C-alpha positions in Angstrom: 20.6 -78.2 -163.1 23.2 -79.2 -165.7 26.9 -78.9 -165.3 27.0 -76.2 -168.0 24.4 -74.1 -166.2 26.4 -74.5 -162.9 29.6 -73.3 -164.6 27.9 -70.3 -166.0 26.4 -69.3 -162.6 29.8 -69.9 -160.9 31.5 -67.6 -163.6 28.9 -64.9 -162.9 29.5 -65.2 -159.1 33.3 -65.2 -159.6 33.1 -62.1 -161.9 31.0 -60.2 -159.4 33.4 -61.2 -156.6 36.4 -60.1 -158.7 34.7 -56.7 -159.3 34.3 -56.1 -155.6 37.8 -57.2 -154.8 39.3 -55.1 -157.6 38.1 -52.0 -155.7 39.4 -52.9 -152.3 40.0 -55.8 -149.9 36.9 -57.4 -148.4 36.4 -59.9 -145.6 34.8 -63.2 -146.6 31.6 -62.3 -144.7 31.4 -58.9 -146.3 31.9 -60.3 -149.8 29.3 -63.0 -149.1 26.7 -60.3 -148.1 27.4 -58.3 -151.2 27.1 -61.4 -153.5 23.8 -62.4 -151.7 22.4 -58.9 -152.5 23.0 -59.8 -156.2 20.7 -62.8 -155.5 23.3 -65.6 -156.1 22.7 -68.9 -154.4 24.5 -69.5 -151.1 26.1 -72.8 -152.3 27.5 -71.0 -155.4 28.8 -68.2 -153.3 30.4 -70.5 -150.8 32.1 -72.5 -153.6 33.5 -69.4 -155.3 34.7 -67.8 -152.0 36.4 -71.1 -151.0 38.3 -71.1 -154.3 39.2 -67.4 -154.0 40.6 -67.9 -150.5 42.6 -71.0 -151.7 44.1 -68.9 -154.5 44.8 -66.1 -152.0 42.8 -63.7 -154.1 40.6 -63.0 -151.1 42.3 -63.0 -147.7 40.7 -62.1 -144.3 44.2 -61.5 -142.9 45.1 -59.1 -145.7 41.7 -57.4 -145.2 42.3 -57.1 -141.5 45.8 -55.6 -141.9 44.4 -53.0 -144.4 41.5 -52.0 -142.2 43.9 -51.8 -139.2 46.2 -49.4 -141.0 43.3 -47.3 -142.2 41.8 -47.0 -138.7 45.1 -46.2 -137.0 45.7 -43.4 -139.6 42.2 -42.0 -138.8 43.0 -41.9 -135.1 41.3 -45.0 -133.7 42.6 -47.2 -130.9 42.9 -50.9 -130.6 39.6 -51.4 -128.8 37.7 -49.8 -131.6 39.6 -51.6 -134.3 39.2 -55.0 -132.7 35.5 -54.5 -132.4 35.2 -53.5 -136.1 37.3 -56.5 -137.2 35.1 -58.8 -135.2 31.9 -57.1 -136.6 33.3 -57.7 -140.1 33.5 -61.4 -139.5 37.1 -62.0 -138.9 38.0 -65.0 -136.6 39.7 -64.3 -133.3 42.9 -65.9 -134.4 43.2 -63.6 -137.4 42.4 -60.6 -135.3 45.2 -61.6 -132.9 47.6 -62.1 -135.8 46.7 -58.7 -137.2 47.4 -57.1 -133.8 50.7 -58.8 -133.3 51.9 -58.1 -136.9 51.3 -54.3 -136.6 53.7 -52.7 -134.2 52.0 -49.6 -132.7 52.8 -47.3 -129.8 49.2 -47.0 -128.6 50.0 -44.3 -126.1 51.7 -42.1 -128.7 48.6 -42.7 -131.0 46.3 -41.7 -128.2 48.4 -38.6 -127.4 48.3 -37.5 -131.0 44.6 -37.8 -131.2 44.1 -36.1 -127.9 46.3 -33.1 -128.8 44.7 -32.8 -132.2 41.2 -32.7 -130.7 41.8 -30.7 -127.5 45.1 -28.9 -128.1 47.3 -28.2 -125.2 44.7 -26.6 -122.9 44.2 -28.7 -119.8 40.8 -29.8 -118.8 39.4 -27.1 -116.5 36.8 -29.1 -114.6 35.2 -32.6 -114.1 32.7 -32.0 -116.8 35.4 -31.3 -119.4 37.5 -34.3 -118.2 34.4 -36.5 -118.6 33.8 -35.1 -122.1 37.4 -35.8 -123.1 37.3 -39.3 -121.5 34.1 -40.2 -123.4 35.7 -39.0 -126.7 38.9 -41.0 -126.2 36.9 -44.1 -125.1 34.7 -43.9 -128.2 37.9 -43.8 -130.3 39.0 -47.1 -128.7 41.9 -46.1 -126.5 42.7 -47.7 -123.2 41.5 -46.1 -120.0 45.1 -46.1 -118.5 46.3 -44.0 -121.5 43.4 -41.6 -121.3 43.8 -41.0 -117.6 47.5 -40.2 -118.1 46.7 -37.8 -120.9 43.9 -36.0 -119.1 45.9 -35.6 -115.9 48.9 -33.9 -117.7 
């Protein structure tokens, strides 16, 4: 393949990547999957993604922080958020940085979600407590917080 052909392909990959990033932040893994679906070559994708990361146009850290804020707003706990960040291809170091940079009172978040879902009515029996526990665990809150909420 000639240099000119390579440049044209790279421009097409870059344009497609810009189009995705213009809508919202993407992790590098997510962006690579979307570009692959457009049938670009892996080497071309990797080259463009490397340049976008160097220029800070694409940032896994920025993506992680945005996803973190969205999930907290929707009422999810750290366990859920961490699993989603990992599933989206973020490195463990980036996940840890995201966690440390976002100051959250996880018990207050859990209490807000619990009250919104179940109101102020206490659980009347073991079946109801189990139902509430499953819901809160699915949302990614810590067991210690859930136990404290259900017992009050």
